[in-house]
N, C-alpha and C positions, 0 to 999 in steps of 0.2 A: 574581361570585366563583366560581372554578372549584376544585373539590376533587378531590384524588386519593383514589379509593375504595380502601381497604385490603382485602387478601385476608383471608378468615377465618382462614387459617393460612399462615404464611410458607412460600414455596417456596425450595428451595436446589438449586444445581448443585455437585457436588463438582468442584473444579478443581485441577490440579497446580500452578498458579502462585499463586492467591489463597486456596487452601484451600477456601472456600465462596463462591459467588456468591449473594447474597440477593435474592429477589424478594418485595417487600411490597405492590406496587401492582397492582391489577387491570389497569390500562392497559398496564403493561409485560408482564404475563403474557399478555394478549391479543395483543400485538404479536409476542411470541416464537412464539406458536402459529399465526401466519399462514403460508400456503404460501410467501410471498415470503421470509420470514426463514428458514424451514426449508430452503429451497433452498441456503442458505449452508453447510449440512452437506456439500454436494456440490461445494464450491468450495475447493480447497486454498489455504491462506493464503500459501504461498511458491511458488506456481506450479510451475515445473520444477525447483525445488531438490531435490525428492525423488530426482532422478537422481544427485545428488552426495551428499547426506546422507539416508540411507535412512529416518531417523526423522521427516523433515519432511513428515508426512502430516496434520498438523493443519489445521483448516478455518477459514474466515472466520466460521463460527458460533462456534467457540471464542473467537476473538479479539474478536468483537463483544460477547459476553457479558462478557469481561474488561474491555473499555473501559467498558461500562456500570457494572460493579462499581467501577471506580476513580472514575468520575464520582460515583457514589452516595456513596462514602467522602469524596471531596473536598468535595462540597456539605455533607455532614453535619458535617465538620470545620470548615468556614467558618461555618456557622450556630451550631454549639455553642460554638466558642472565640472567634469574632470578631464575634458578634452580627450576622452578615450577614442582612439582612432579605430573604427571598425568598418570594414568593407560591407557592401550589401549582402554578400554571401555569408559573412560571419554573423550579421544580424539575423539573416534567415536561418542559419544553423541553430542559434539560440531559440528563436521563436518556434521553429518546427520541432526541435527536440522537446521543448516544453509542452507543446500541444500533443505530441504523439507518445510521450513517455509511458503512458499506461494503456496504449491501444491493444496490447496483448492480454489484458486481464480476462480470466475465465469467469463464468457465471458465479455469483456470490463472492467475487474477488478472492481475497486470500484464503477464505474458508475452503473452497474447492481445491485451490492450489495445495494446501496442506494435506487434504484428503487423498489426492492423487499424485502427490509429490511432483508437482509441476512448478515451473518458474515463469511468471508473467514477463519478466525481462527478456527471456529467450524467445518467447512468442512475439513480443513487441518487435524484436529485431527481425524475426522471420517475416512478419507482416510488412514492416517498413521496407525491407529489401526485396521482397518477392511478390507482394500482392499486386494485382493488376491496377488497382486504383491509386494507392499511395505512392508506390515506387515509380509509376509512370509520371505522375505529377512532379515528384521531386527530381527525377532525372531529366525531365524536360526543362526545369529551371537551370540545372547545371549537371553535366554528365558525371555520374558516380555520386551524386549528392545523397541518394538514399543510403548508400553505404556510410557516408560521412555522418548523417543524422543517427544512424544505428550505432555507430562507434561512440558517439557521445553517451548514449544510454548504457553502453558497455564499459564506460570509463576508459576508452582506448583512443580517444581523439587527442591530438597535440594541443588543442586549445583548452587548456585547463581552467581558464576563467569561465568559459561557458559550461564546462563540465561541473565546476563547483557550484554554479548557480542552479543547476538541475539536481545534483546529488552531493550533499555535504551535510555538515552538522548545522548549517544555517543556509537553507536553500528555499527556492520559491515553492517547491513541492510541499515541504513541511509547513511553510507559512500558510498556504491555502488550505491544506487538509485540516490543520488544527482549528482555524477559524470556521471553516465550513462544517466540520463534524460537530463542533460545539453548538453552532447555530441550529442544525437540524436535529440534534439530540436534545436540545433545550437546556443545555447546561452552560455554566460560566467558566468551567475549568480551562478551556482552550483559548480563552480570549487574551490577547496581548495587544500592545500598541503598534499595530502594523505600520502606520504612517511614520512613526518615530524610527522604527527599525529600518525602513527603506531610506529615510533621510540620512542616517548615520553610516550606511554602507557606502564603501567606495573601493575602486580597484587599488591594489597595492601600488604605491607610488613608483616602485622599481619593478614593475610587472615583467618587463622584458628580461631582466637579469635573473629573476627567480622563477621563470616559467617552468623550468624542469626540476625544481626542488619540491618534492612531495611533502616535506615537513612545513613549508611556509604557505599560509593561506593566500590565495590569489585575490580574495575579497576580504577587506579588513573593516574595522569599526572606528568611527570617530571616538576618541577616548572619553569625552564627556557624556556619551550616550550609551555606554555599555550596560547600564542598568536595564534598558529596554530589552536587551538580548538575554540578560539574566531572567527576566520575566518570561520571555519566550521559552527558555529551557525548562523553567518550572512548569509552564503551561503544558509542555509536551509530557513531562513526567506525570502530571495529574491526569491528563487525558488517557494515558496508558492504563493507569490503575483504576480510574473511575469509569472509563468507557470501553476501551479496547480489550481489557482483561476482565470485564464484568463476568462473574461466574454463570449468569443465566445465558449470556451470549456464548460463552465457552461451551455450555451444555448443548446449545443448538449446533455448534461446530462439531462437538463430539458425535452427536446423532447423525449429522451429515457424513462424517467419516465412517461411521458404522454401516451406513447404507451402502457406500461405495465398497467397503471391505466385503460385505455380504455379497454384493453383485460380482465382485472380482472372484471370490471363492466359488460362487455358483458357476460363473463362466468357465473357470479353470477345471471344473468337474464335469464339463460338457452338458450342463443344465440348459434346457431349451426355454428361453424366456417367452412368455406369451405376448410381450410387447418390448420392442427395442427400436431405437432410432440410430441411424448412422450419423456420426462416427462414434457414438458412445460405446458401441460394442468393441471397436478397436482400442478406444482410449482406456477402458477398464482392463483390457488385456495387455496394456503397455505396448501396443503396436504403434508403428509410425503412422501418423496421419498428416495430411497435407494442410497447408494454410487455408485453402478453400474449405476443407472439412471443418477445421477448427472454428472458422468464422461463422459457421452455421449455429454454433452453440451460444445461446444467451440464456437468460433466466426463464423466459417463456418456454424455451426448449426443455430445460431441466424440470420445471414445474409440471409440464405435460408428462414427462417420464415418471415423476414421483406419483402423480395422480393415477396413472395407469398401473404402476407397480403396487398400489394399494390392493389391487385385485389379483396379484400374482398368487400362484398356488403355493409358492414357498412361504410358509407362515412367518418366518423371521423377517424376510425382506418386506413382505406386506405390512407387518406390524410396525417396523421401523419407519416406513414411508408414511403410514397413517399417523404416527406420532409427530413426525415433522410437519406434515400438512396441517394438522389440527393443534399444533403447539402443545402437545402432551410430552414435554421435555423430561429428560432425566433430572432427578433431584440431586443435590450435592450435599456432601458432608465434609467439613474441614477436618483433615486428618491431623492428629497430634504431631508435634515436632519430634517426639521420641520415635526413632525408626523401628524399634522392636514392637512398640505398641501399635504403630501404624500398620506394620506388616500383619500383626495379629488380627486387626479389624478387617483388613482386606481378605485374609484367608477365610475368616468367618462369614464375611459377606459373600464371597464366592460360593461357599457351601450353601448358604441360605438361598442364593439365586437359583442354584441347581435344584434345590428342594421345591422352589416355586415354579420350576419349569423354564427358567431363563438360562440360556447359554451365556456364561460370563464373557466369552470372547466377543459377543456382540452387544451385551447389556451391562458392561462394566468398564470403567476407564478412570485412570488417575491423571490429573492435569497439574502442571507445575509452572505457572507463568513466570517469566523473567525478562528483564530489559535493562539496558544501560541508558540513562537519560543523557549523559554526555561522556564522551571518551576523552579523558585527559591525556595530553601528550607527555610521554616519558622519554627523557633524553636517550637512555640506553635500552628502552623497551621497544616492542614491535609497534609499527605504525598501523593502528586500526582505522582511525579517521583523522584527516587533517584538522588541527585544532582551530577554534575560533579565537581571534586575537584583536585587541584594540591597538591603535597606533597613536603615540603621543606627538608632541610638537617637534621632537627631534627624530621622528621616523623610527622610534624604537617600538617593537612589537611586544605586547604583554598579553600572554594567554589569559583567557577570561577566568579560568580556575584560580589564577593568582590574584585576581581582583575580587572575586565573589566567593565568600565562604559557603554560600548555598550551592553554587555550581561545583565547587571543590568537593563538598560532601556528597552530592549526587553522583559525581564522577569517580569517586574513590573505589567503589565496588559495584558490582551488578546488583540492581534492585530485584529482590525475589519476593514472591507472594507465598501464601499458604498453599499446601498441596490439597486439592479437592478430589474427593471420590464421587464419581457420577454413576448412579444406578437408577432404574425405574422406581417410582414410588411403590413401596410394598406395604401391605397391611400387617399389623402385629409383628413388626420387624424389630426385634430386640436390639440387634446390632446397630441398625441404622438410626434408631432413636436415641442412642447414647449421646 
């Protein structure tokens, strides 16, 4: 039997989204104070979005604490109101997985991941299982517990209730980041009735019998409250198109990607950099790096590199870094839906860039954002995501797309945006100004 040791006095973090974040367990307090978790203070939650929405300076540290707090509240709600029997190690599993789910994020979050083809989930698992700080604390609580927490993040743990609360179409991760990102970007799109959503969530009444059924949600909704989750899904849809896919933010991400592409091409051609920090040299060459090396990298690390690279003798790398540091981003043009016309514009733009002295490989990019706000369950189709369902008085489940015309519409097909062409601002540019 494993017991969560309580702190002598509750610790709290004042939080603009949840009011207070409550820490009652020594295990959680110890994890928060590890260098690995403290590093998240130096990783922006929204990557390059601060170039567009100047308030978006919040960190993965903020978000991770918020996800933990929501998990704590949900588990308490389930145990108190639905007599859900959970042992201390099961509660600890949920709380630790919520707290640590993003511990492997790279600088600039998803932006750098896309540029270097990394997955933060993989690094989160490596850090949880092998770092001296986190893994030692977890395994001291329970032998092999680091591996258990890691398996929740990988969706490989037998406790599917905990997994679904961390990663599903209605999880504590999404709930926190929508509200938090809306708050710090200063918009209303991501707001929804969190308190109502939490109140209508409950464990499936036949949880034990359906625990191995991937088609059946382990967390269901009180039937009378499903409109609150409809609002949650719409909020997510709006945040993607108004914030996460904003073309100016995408321009900054394109520029970041071009910097890493140029650095990789130079490294592979045996170019000698006048400035380089370990382990970035191995990372851009796709070499294996250790957890300890990876943890050295935060946004201060990368900003230092970009500042120094502004003085690199390679004019392309130097110029790209100058543009990023000084927010001299690429401009964008919406390409026409007609594929032939779109291709013509791109060809002409490529020629014009060469005339102006720009290599299109580093100064031109097309971007085509897409997302699915909700994955509708299809009886004979592939299971992409476990559906969200409400439960009526006879314990019948009704998928939310069968209750909401809005959700059904959002889930019927992938939402796609216009294709944007990104290039530097050019003078007397006949093609670009069309």
